[in-house]
N, C-alpha and C positions, 0 to 999 in steps of 0.2 A: 504494500500500500504506500502511495506517495504521501509524504508528510513534510511539514516545514523543516523538521530535523534532517530528513534525508536530502533536502534541498540545500542544507548547509547552515541552517539557523537553529541553534539549540536554546529554546526558551527556558528550559529547566536550568541550564548552566547559567544563563543570564540572570535568572531569579536568584540563584545561589550567589552570584557576584553582587547583586543589589543588597542581599542580606549581609554579605561581608562588609559592604560600605556602611550600611546602617549601624552595625555594631561598632565599627571604627569611629563614626561620627558621634555616636552616643558616648563613647569613652573619651575621645579627644576633644570634642567641642561641646559636649552636653546637649546635642541636638537630638531630640527624640522624634520629632515630626519630620520624617524624610521618606521619600518614595512615592509621594503624590505627583501631581502634574506641575506643581510650582511650589516655591517656598516663599514665605513672607516673614519679614522682621520689622519691628518698630524702629523708627529713627529717633534716638534719644540724644539729648545733650547739645543740640544745635538750635540756634535762634533763627538764622537765615541761611539754611544749607544750600550748597551748590552740589549737584550730582555729577560725577565724572565716571566714564566707563572706558574700558579698553578690551581689545581682543588680540590674541597673538598665538603663535604656535612655536614649535621647536625646530622645524625645518629638517634638513637632511642629516642632522646630527642623529636622528632616529635610525638612519640606516646603519650607523656604527653600533648603536645599542642592540639592534636586531641581529647584526652579524656576529656579535660576541655573546649574545644572550644575557645581557645585563640591562635591566630595565628600571631600576629604582631611581637612578639619578636624573633621567629625563623628565620624571614627574616634577622634580624640584625645578628643573629648567622651565617647564611650562608655567609654573606659578611665577617664577622670577621674571620672565619676560613680560608678564602682565602687570605685576605689582610695581616693578621698577618703572614702567611707563606711567602708571597711575600717579605715583608719588611726585613726578616732575611738576604736577599741577598744584601741589600743596595739599592735596586731598589725602586722607588716610584710607587705605583699603578696608572694605567692609565685608563684602561677600565675593566668593570665587565659584565659578562653575566650569566643569570640564566636558569636553566632547571627545570620546574615543571611538574611532572607526577601525574595524579590523575584518579580515577575511573569515576566520573562524575563531571563536572565543576560546582562548587558552587561559584557564583560570590562574595558574601560577604566574604567568606573565602579567595578566591584568591586575593581580593582587600586588605585584611588585610596583607597577605603575602607580596604582592608587596609594600605596604606602609612601611613595616618593612625593606625590601630590599633597598628601596630608602633612608630610614633613615640611614641605615648602610653605604650606599654609600656616603652619605653626610659626615658622621662622619669619614669615611675612605678616604675621598678626592679622590674618584674614580668615573668615569662616568658609569652609567648603559647604556651600548651601545646596548643591545638587549637581546634576550632569546628565549625560546621555552616553550610552554605549551602543553603537550600531554594528551589527554583525552582517557583513555583506560579502558572501563567499564568491560571487561572480564579479566583484569589483576589485577586491584586494586579494593578492596571492596568499597562499598559506604562509603564516608567520609574519605577515606584514601588517602594520597598524599605523595610524596617524593620530596626532593629538592636537587639539585646539583648546584654548582657555578664554574665559571671559571674566572680567573683574569690574566691580562697582565700588566707588568710594565717595566720601563726602568731606566737605570742609566749609567753614564759614565764608561768606562772600568776600569779606574783607581780607581773608587769608589766602585767596587764590594767588598762585605764583604764575605770572604770565610774561615776565621779562620787560614789561613796560617801564619799570623803574631803573633799569640798567643804565649806567652813565659812564662817561669817560673817567678812567682812574680806578674803576672797580677791578677786582681781581678774580681769577679763576682758581678754584680749589678742585683738585682731582681726587677721586677715590679709586684705589687700586681695583683692578679686576682680578678674578680668580683664574683667568686664562682666556681661551677663545670665547667663552660664554656660549651663545647659541647662534653665532653668525659666521659666515665665511666657510661653512663646511663643504659646500660644493667645490670650492677651490681647493680646500685642504685634501679632500678625497681624490681630486684629480692629480694633485701633486704626488700623493702617496702611490697612486696607481702607476704613474709614469716612472716612478723610481723603484717600482717592484717591492714596495714596503707593505707588509701585512699588519693588520691591527694587533695581532698577537706578538709581533716582534718586540724584543726588549731594547730600550734605548738607554745605554749605560750612562750617558751624561745626565739623565734625569732619574735613573734608578726605577723606571716604570716601563710598562708596555705602552705601545702607541695608543691602544684603547683606553688605558688608564689616564693618559694625558688628555685625550680628546673628550672623555666622558666626565671630566671634572665639572661639577655643577656650576651653573651661573650664580654668581654672588647676589644675594638679596640685600638691598640697601634700605629697606623700610625703617628699621630701628635706627640706622645712622641718620637718616633725614629727619625722623621724628625728634631725635635727640638734639640735632642741630637747630631745628626750628624753635625749640624752647629757649635757646640762648642767643641766637644770631638772626638778624633780618636777612632772609634768603630772597634774592631778587630774581634768580633764574636757575633752572635745573635742566640739564640735558642728559638723557640716557644714551650711552654710546653703543648703538646696535649696528644694523646694516647701514653702510655708508660711512662708518667710522667717525672720527672726530670732526672732520670738515663738514660732512653732510648733516650731522645731528646738532652740533653746536650752533650752526648758522640759523637754525630754526627758531631759536629763542632771542636772537639779537634784534634790537630796534634798528630802523634805518639810520644811516650815517654813522654807524659804529661798527668797528671790527674787533675780532678777538685775535690776540697774538698768543700762540701756544709755543712754549719752549720744550723742544724734544729732550734736551739734556736733563730736564727736571722729572721726566717720567721714570719711575723705578724700573730697573731692568727685569724683564721676564724673558729668559732665553728661548722659550718656545716659539716666540715670534721670529727671532733670528733663525731658528732651526727651520721653520717652514719656508721662510724667505730664501734661505740658501738652497734648500732642496728644490724649490720651484723656480729659482732665478727670477724672483719677482721684484719689480722696481719698487723703491720706497714709497713713491706716490700711490701706487696701487695697494700697497700694504695698508697705508693710512686710510684709504677709501673703502677697504674691505673689512679690516679687523679693528678691534678697540685698542690694540697696541699696548695694553696694560692699564688703560683708563676706562673704568666701567661707568663712571658718573662724573659729570662736571657741574660744579655749583658756582654761581656768581654772587659775590657779596662785596660789601664795602671793604676797602683796603685796610681800614683800622681794625677790622674784625678777623683778618686773615690768621693771625697767630692763635686766637681763641679757637677758630674752626679746626686748625691742624692739630691742636692739642686735644680737642674734644673727641675726634673721630679716629678710629683705627685705620691706618693706611692712607690718611689724608695728606696732601702735599700741595705746595704752591705750584701751579701749572702755567699761569700766564696772566694777562691783563687785558683790559678793554681800552681801546684807543679810538680817536676820531678817524673817520675814513669811510670809503665805500664798504657797505655791508659785506663782510667776508670773514673767513677764518684763515689766518696765516700761520703755518707751522714752520718755525725757524729753529 
């Protein structure tokens, strides 16, 4: 007899996965009402709230996770890419939702993913409010899945960070990245393929396998930004993702102001030089593809630079704001 299960969709297994998530959320976030068609939460503590939302995925970093059968870190990446975008607005992340699409539901893999998502949510101080798991056997090959995330946050209207107060003489404070984060992996994979390097190969200079280097989770900056906002007037925040420093920092600059970034001030992370050498990639292309060791850039008054670097782990003076045609100069 032809059934949904024989066509590749296992409802019983999906229900088991939902029950697994229910128990996790009850224990981790004290959420007991989960599994309906939508989730609702009261908004407390705001007088004049502004709502912000983001959506993002992990990209082809997932192909590496699937190739080496390690799936816990990409769940952290999924949360990180969303909450890091959200906090650039001055808003605090409130709820997160995930979308997992796969060919056939493999419970051990799905549980690893959701465990990573929960870990990311805890680190990002955001509630996992729900999600969707789609089993599509004729769309995704066996063992393949894709991830997407959605985040909603709030802040008071007067606390919105939009870059309009940035002025000449302000400084750029950089926050170190944990590595490649979740951008540039199509280029990385191409470089490794052309050099005959496998994900399981050991890299003596780093004391890790290639997969361990590449699957390092994206750093989550929520607690850093929250901590900074309590002590320092933050004028602008740029999350350094696809497009690197030049394409992301320019998005928060007012007209007639340019940002000057000093390369020598960026803390050294040799994984970027490693991939650049392997691929014979020009420096300009490196800075337009990767974060180059800078995961977040914050614009503040010059007088508060020392306070900011002392407050935050891995914070450093990166550059300054000058008059000129709107641009990002990396010198």
